[in-house]
Each structure stands twice: as structure tokens, then as C-alpha cells.
C-alpha positions as CSV (number, residue, x, y, z in Angstrom):
1,X,92.2,35.5,94.5
2,X,93.7,36.7,97.8
3,X,93.8,34.1,100.5
4,X,91.7,35.1,103.6
5,X,94.7,34.3,105.8
6,X,96.7,36.9,104.0
7,X,94.2,39.7,104.7
8,X,95.0,42.3,107.4
9,X,92.2,44.1,109.2
10,X,91.0,47.2,107.4
11,X,87.8,49.0,106.6
12,X,86.1,50.7,103.7
13,X,83.3,53.3,103.9
14,X,80.3,53.3,101.5
15,X,76.7,52.3,101.3
16,X,74.9,49.0,102.0
17,X,71.8,47.8,100.1
18,X,69.5,45.4,102.0
19,X,68.1,42.3,100.2
20,X,65.2,43.0,97.9
21,X,65.4,46.8,98.7
22,X,66.7,49.9,97.0
23,X,67.3,51.6,100.3
24,X,70.8,53.0,100.7
25,X,72.3,52.7,104.2
26,X,75.6,54.6,105.1
27,X,77.8,51.7,106.1
28,X,81.3,50.4,106.8
29,X,82.8,47.1,105.7
30,X,85.5,45.6,108.0
31,X,87.7,42.7,107.0
32,X,88.8,40.4,109.8
33,X,91.6,37.9,109.8
34,X,90.6,34.7,108.0
35,X,88.6,36.5,105.3
36,X,85.5,37.2,107.3
37,X,83.8,40.5,106.5
38,X,81.6,42.5,108.8
39,X,79.1,44.9,107.4
40,X,77.8,47.4,109.9
41,X,75.9,50.8,109.9
42,X,77.5,53.9,111.2
43,X,76.1,53.2,114.7
44,X,78.0,49.9,114.7
45,X,75.0,47.7,114.3
46,X,75.8,44.4,112.5
47,X,74.0,44.1,109.1
48,X,75.6,40.9,107.9
49,X,78.9,39.0,108.1
50,X,80.7,36.3,106.3
51,X,83.1,35.6,103.4
52,X,82.4,38.0,100.4
53,X,80.7,36.1,97.6
54,X,81.9,38.3,94.8
55,X,83.7,41.5,94.1
56,X,83.5,43.6,90.9
57,X,84.9,47.0,90.0
58,X,82.8,48.6,87.3
59,X,85.1,50.6,85.0
60,X,84.4,54.2,85.7
61,X,81.8,53.3,88.3
62,X,81.6,51.9,91.9
63,X,83.1,48.8,93.4
64,X,80.4,46.3,94.4
65,X,80.8,43.5,97.0
66,X,78.2,40.8,97.2
67,X,77.8,39.5,100.8
68,X,75.9,36.7,102.5
69,X,72.1,37.2,102.9
70,X,71.8,39.0,99.5
71,X,73.4,42.2,101.0
72,X,75.4,44.4,98.6
73,X,78.1,47.0,99.6
74,X,79.1,49.8,97.4
75,X,82.5,51.1,98.3
76,X,83.2,54.8,98.3
77,X,85.5,56.1,95.5
78,X,89.2,55.6,96.2
79,X,88.7,52.7,98.7
80,X,91.7,50.5,98.9
81,X,90.5,47.0,98.1
82,X,93.7,45.4,96.9
83,X,93.7,43.0,99.9
84,X,90.0,42.3,99.6
85,X,89.3,38.5,99.8
86,X,86.7,36.9,97.7
87,X,86.3,35.9,94.0
88,X,86.8,38.7,91.4
89,X,84.2,38.6,88.7
90,X,85.4,38.5,85.2
91,X,84.7,41.7,83.1
92,X,84.4,41.5,79.4
93,X,85.2,45.2,79.2
94,X,88.5,44.7,81.1
95,X,89.5,41.8,78.9
96,X,88.8,43.8,75.8
97,X,90.9,46.7,77.1
98,X,93.8,44.3,77.7
99,X,93.7,42.9,74.1
100,X,96.8,44.7,73.0
101,X,98.6,41.9,71.1
102,X,95.8,42.0,68.5
103,X,95.9,45.7,67.9
104,X,95.5,45.4,64.1
105,X,92.3,43.4,64.5
106,X,91.1,45.9,67.1
107,X,91.7,48.8,64.7
108,X,89.8,46.9,62.0
109,X,86.9,46.3,64.4
110,X,86.9,50.0,65.3
111,X,86.8,51.1,61.6
112,X,83.9,48.6,61.0
113,X,82.1,49.9,64.1
114,X,82.5,53.5,62.9
115,X,81.0,52.5,59.5
116,X,78.2,50.6,61.2
117,X,77.4,53.6,63.4
118,X,77.3,55.8,60.3
119,X,75.2,53.3,58.4
120,X,72.9,51.9,61.0
121,X,73.2,54.5,63.8
122,X,71.5,54.1,67.1
123,X,70.3,50.5,66.6
124,X,73.9,49.3,66.4
125,X,75.0,51.4,69.4
126,X,72.2,49.9,71.4
127,X,72.9,46.4,70.4
128,X,76.6,46.7,71.2
129,X,76.0,48.5,74.5
130,X,73.6,45.7,75.6
131,X,76.1,43.1,74.6
132,X,78.9,44.7,76.8
133,X,76.7,45.5,79.8
134,X,77.6,43.4,82.8
135,X,75.1,42.3,85.4
136,X,76.5,44.6,88.0
137,X,75.6,47.7,85.9
138,X,72.1,46.5,85.5
139,X,71.8,46.0,89.3
140,X,72.9,49.5,89.8
141,X,70.3,50.8,87.3
142,X,67.6,48.9,89.1
143,X,68.6,50.0,92.5
144,X,69.3,53.6,91.6
145,X,66.1,54.1,89.7
146,X,64.0,52.5,92.5
147,X,65.7,54.9,95.0
148,X,64.7,57.9,92.8
149,X,61.2,56.6,92.2
150,X,60.7,56.1,95.9
151,X,61.8,59.6,96.7
152,X,59.7,61.2,94.0
153,X,56.8,59.1,92.8
154,X,56.0,56.3,95.2
155,X,55.0,55.7,98.8
156,X,55.2,52.6,100.8
157,X,52.5,50.0,99.8
158,X,49.2,50.0,101.6
159,X,48.3,46.6,100.3
160,X,47.8,44.1,103.1
161,X,50.4,41.4,103.8
162,X,47.9,38.8,103.0
163,X,47.1,40.3,99.6
164,X,50.8,40.8,98.9
165,X,51.4,37.1,99.7
166,X,48.7,36.1,97.2
167,X,50.2,38.2,94.4
168,X,53.7,36.9,95.2
169,X,52.3,33.4,94.8
170,X,51.0,34.3,91.3
171,X,54.3,35.8,90.5
172,X,56.2,32.7,91.6
173,X,54.1,30.5,89.3
174,X,54.8,32.9,86.4
175,X,58.4,33.0,87.1
176,X,58.7,29.2,86.8
177,X,57.2,29.4,83.3
178,X,58.8,32.6,82.0
179,X,62.1,32.7,80.1
180,X,65.0,33.5,82.4
181,X,65.9,37.0,83.2
182,X,69.1,38.1,81.2
183,X,70.6,39.8,84.2
184,X,69.9,38.8,87.8
185,X,66.6,37.2,88.9
186,X,63.0,38.3,88.8
187,X,61.6,40.0,91.9
188,X,58.3,41.7,92.7
189,X,57.9,44.9,94.7
190,X,54.7,46.8,95.8
191,X,54.3,50.6,95.8
192,X,51.5,53.1,96.3
193,X,51.6,55.3,93.3
194,X,48.3,57.3,92.8
195,X,49.8,59.4,90.0
196,X,50.5,56.3,87.9
197,X,47.2,54.5,88.7
198,X,46.5,50.8,88.0
199,X,49.8,49.8,86.5
200,X,52.9,47.7,86.7
201,X,56.3,48.3,85.2
202,X,59.6,46.4,84.9
203,X,63.3,47.2,85.3
204,X,66.1,45.6,83.2
205,X,67.5,43.6,86.1
206,X,64.3,41.7,86.7
207,X,62.6,44.0,89.2
208,X,58.8,44.3,88.6
209,X,56.8,46.9,90.5
210,X,53.0,46.6,90.9
211,X,51.0,49.5,92.2
212,X,48.4,49.4,94.9
213,X,46.0,50.9,92.5
214,X,46.2,47.9,90.2
215,X,45.5,45.5,93.0
216,X,42.6,47.6,94.2
217,X,41.0,47.8,90.7
218,X,41.5,44.1,89.8
219,X,41.1,41.3,92.2
220,X,41.0,38.6,89.5
221,X,44.1,36.5,89.6
222,X,44.0,35.9,85.9
223,X,44.2,39.6,85.2
224,X,47.1,40.1,87.6
225,X,48.9,37.1,86.0
226,X,48.4,38.6,82.5
227,X,49.8,42.0,83.5
228,X,52.7,40.5,85.3
229,X,53.4,38.0,82.5
230,X,53.5,40.9,80.1
231,X,56.1,42.8,82.3
232,X,58.3,39.6,82.7
233,X,58.4,39.4,78.9
234,X,59.7,43.0,78.6
235,X,62.5,41.8,80.9
236,X,63.3,38.5,79.4
237,X,63.4,40.0,75.8
238,X,65.6,42.9,77.0
239,X,63.0,45.5,75.9
240,X,63.6,47.6,79.0
241,X,67.3,48.1,78.7
242,X,67.0,48.6,75.0
243,X,64.5,51.4,75.4
244,X,66.6,53.0,78.2
245,X,69.6,53.0,76.0
246,X,67.5,54.4,73.1
247,X,66.4,57.2,75.4
248,X,70.0,58.2,76.0
249,X,72.4,60.0,73.7
250,X,74.8,58.4,71.3
251,X,77.7,60.0,73.3
252,X,76.7,58.2,76.5
253,X,76.3,54.9,74.7
254,X,79.8,55.3,73.2
255,X,81.3,55.9,76.6
256,X,79.7,52.7,77.8
257,X,81.0,50.7,74.9
258,X,84.5,52.2,75.5
259,X,84.5,50.9,79.0
260,X,83.2,53.8,81.1
261,X,79.6,53.3,82.2
262,X,79.7,56.1,84.7
263,X,78.3,59.0,82.6
264,X,75.4,56.8,81.4
265,X,74.5,55.6,84.9
266,X,74.7,59.2,86.2
267,X,72.3,60.4,83.5
268,X,69.9,57.5,84.1
269,X,69.9,58.2,87.9
270,X,69.3,61.9,87.3
271,X,66.3,61.1,85.2
272,X,64.4,59.0,87.7
273,X,61.2,59.1,85.7
274,X,62.8,57.6,82.7
275,X,61.6,54.1,83.4
276,X,58.0,55.4,83.8
277,X,58.0,57.3,80.5
278,X,59.4,54.6,78.3
279,X,57.5,54.1,75.0
280,X,57.9,50.6,73.7
281,X,57.8,49.9,70.0
282,X,54.8,48.2,68.4
283,X,57.0,45.1,67.9
284,X,58.1,45.1,71.6
285,X,54.5,45.4,72.8
286,X,53.3,42.6,70.4
287,X,56.1,40.3,71.6
288,X,55.4,41.1,75.3
289,X,51.7,40.4,74.7
290,X,52.5,37.0,73.0
291,X,55.0,35.8,75.6
292,X,52.9,37.2,78.5
293,X,49.9,35.3,77.4
294,X,51.9,32.2,76.8
295,X,53.5,32.5,80.3
296,X,50.2,33.1,82.1
297,X,48.6,30.2,80.2
298,X,51.5,27.8,81.0
299,X,51.3,28.8,84.7
300,X,47.6,27.8,84.8
301,X,45.9,31.2,84.3
302,X,43.4,32.4,81.6
303,X,45.6,34.1,79.0
304,X,42.7,36.1,77.6
305,X,42.5,38.0,80.9
306,X,45.1,40.5,79.6
307,X,42.6,41.6,77.0
308,X,40.0,42.1,79.8
309,X,42.6,44.4,81.5
310,X,42.7,46.7,78.5
311,X,39.0,46.6,78.1
312,X,38.5,47.6,81.8
313,X,40.9,50.5,81.3
314,X,38.9,51.7,78.4
315,X,35.7,51.6,80.4
316,X,37.3,53.5,83.3
317,X,39.2,56.2,81.4
318,X,37.6,56.2,77.9
319,X,39.0,55.2,74.5
320,X,42.3,56.9,75.2
321,X,42.9,55.2,78.5
322,X,44.9,56.6,81.4
323,X,47.8,58.9,80.7
324,X,50.5,56.2,81.1
325,X,48.8,54.0,78.4
326,X,50.5,56.2,75.8
327,X,53.7,54.3,76.8
328,X,51.9,51.0,76.2
329,X,49.8,51.8,73.2
330,X,46.6,49.8,72.8
331,X,46.2,49.7,69.1
332,X,42.8,49.1,67.6
333,X,43.3,45.4,67.0
334,X,45.4,44.7,70.1
335,X,42.6,43.3,72.3
336,X,41.4,41.0,69.5
337,X,44.9,39.9,68.9
338,X,45.4,39.0,72.5
339,X,42.2,36.9,72.4
340,X,43.4,35.1,69.3
341,X,46.7,34.4,71.0
342,X,45.0,33.0,74.1
343,X,42.7,30.9,71.9
344,X,45.7,29.3,70.1
345,X,47.5,28.3,73.3
């Protein structure tokens, strides 16, 4: 790690991400003597300053700098960061690329991987891709997809600050009981999304989005807890990233495994509606129901309320439910199964 005292003043252009936001701000990062960094917008306004908390160069992707106050800075391509102070995060991909002395073993693993891809196909590619995915890539997926969704599908939430505070309190209780997020931490966002209706959805890095329409339709805290617990389970069990990778092509997954996530990230960010159109498997939905009910119950809520949520949707929209329900299929016995799960808690 470079000592702050060795750092000469310099600057890097790029974009800043505020805490708990997907908004991109054109920004400049300036390093001062002693290792202090100053993040400012193009008008010179200070956004944050302090010693960088972490620096990571994603192979084939952007360079990310974590700064005090949960700010993140994404440096423009070609930025000279060789004198950048702050801890460099380890990268499994980089270590794998530098594993030259064991070339014979690497060749053997490649041959086995080729056979596994031929024999088991996409499932193996998805599993390996998830194993080599660093947290920084998942953060980019979350932030990038939220930026696209905000531009195309969502408006700022109309839910009152008091109501948001109530739902955040529910979310905090669930978060304490839920399994930990594999990448990053859980956070809750509110959006007005009339086209989606009463719904919530999750992103792989732990971001959960709840629509104003859900909060308008359901004021029962138990129902809200059931829905949010279900989405937390999709994150903790890695369902979201698995389905995102399954929705991609084998070529893009191979590029990620080879150490270049750039093409995969570009494809995901072009398809901003991909997260909203994911279709989870029957197994994933059953697992999310089970863990969601358990989490809600452990947090002190009525686990059977998730069944009431699906019953209400059937009453509002008919047996087929709203259009997005096709991505969360309510099988004939699903409501009864949820009631059985809640009864066994």
C-alpha cells in the first residue's frame, strides 16, 4: 500500500455515487499530501473528503474507490491511479491469472471445465460465474440497474416520510433475522412505479425496492413484512444473481469467468428491465417463501400474511393476478403451502 506521505497532488475525473443512491454525479477526485482525498462535483462543491477506504480495479471494468460517508467514485478509463493511497482489495480473478507456476494444473482444470460445460452446460457456467464474482461487480450491477430503472420505469416516491419510516423500521427488524447478504448489505428504496403495481423486487447486492402501489394497497405491517422477507430470501440465497446470469448468454458468462466482466456488465445495463422480468424457478420461489415466512415470524410478524398478500392479488386482478405475477408464479397449492409453513414456525 502506498504511504499517504508519498502521494503527490493529482486528480482523476469520473463519476460519484452518493450513499444509498444510484444517481451518478460527474465528479473529480483530488489527492492531497498526506493521503487525504477530496471528492467534488464539477462546480467545485465538496461532496466528501478523507482517506480512501478501499480501491479496486475490476478486470475489464471500472476502477472503484470507496470513500468516507459511503460515497463511491468510479474513475474514468485511463485514469492514472498508481500513486493512489488506500488499501487495495484482493481480487480472486487477478490471483488466478497470476497462477503461472501451476500451469499443468490450470490446463487440467480448463479441460475439466470444458467437459463440465459440455455435460452440464449453463448450470455450471452460472455456478462458476457466481463463485468468481467480486462484491464490487455486484455493486455496479445494483447501481447501474437502478439508474436505468429510474430513467425508464420509476418516478420519485410519493410515500410520505412518516410512512417510509414505518416501513424502514419493519425492514430493519427483518434484516436482523434474515441470513446475511452474500454481497454488500441490505438496503430499502422506495419508488413510484404504476406500471409495476403493488410489488417489491430485489437486486443481487442487497438492494430491495418497494413500490408506492404496494404500500397504498396494503397497510398491514404483517403483509409488508411477508413480502419484504420473501425478497430478502431471494438475495441471501443468491437467486437474483443466478437468474441474471441465466438470462445472459454463455459467451458473456465465459468472459466473466476468464476475468473480464465488462461485456456482461454492459449487456445487463443495456437491458434495464432485466431485473423486472426475471422468472424464478419453482424451487427458488418455494425457498424464498419458506425463508421469508421464517424471517417474518422470527422478527415478530405473522408469517401467514404472505398468503393473504397473494389472496388479495387474486381478488384484485383475478385468478391470473397482475402481469408481473407471471415472474412470481402462484401455483395452485402455494397459498396453502405458505399457511402450512407459518403454522409450523
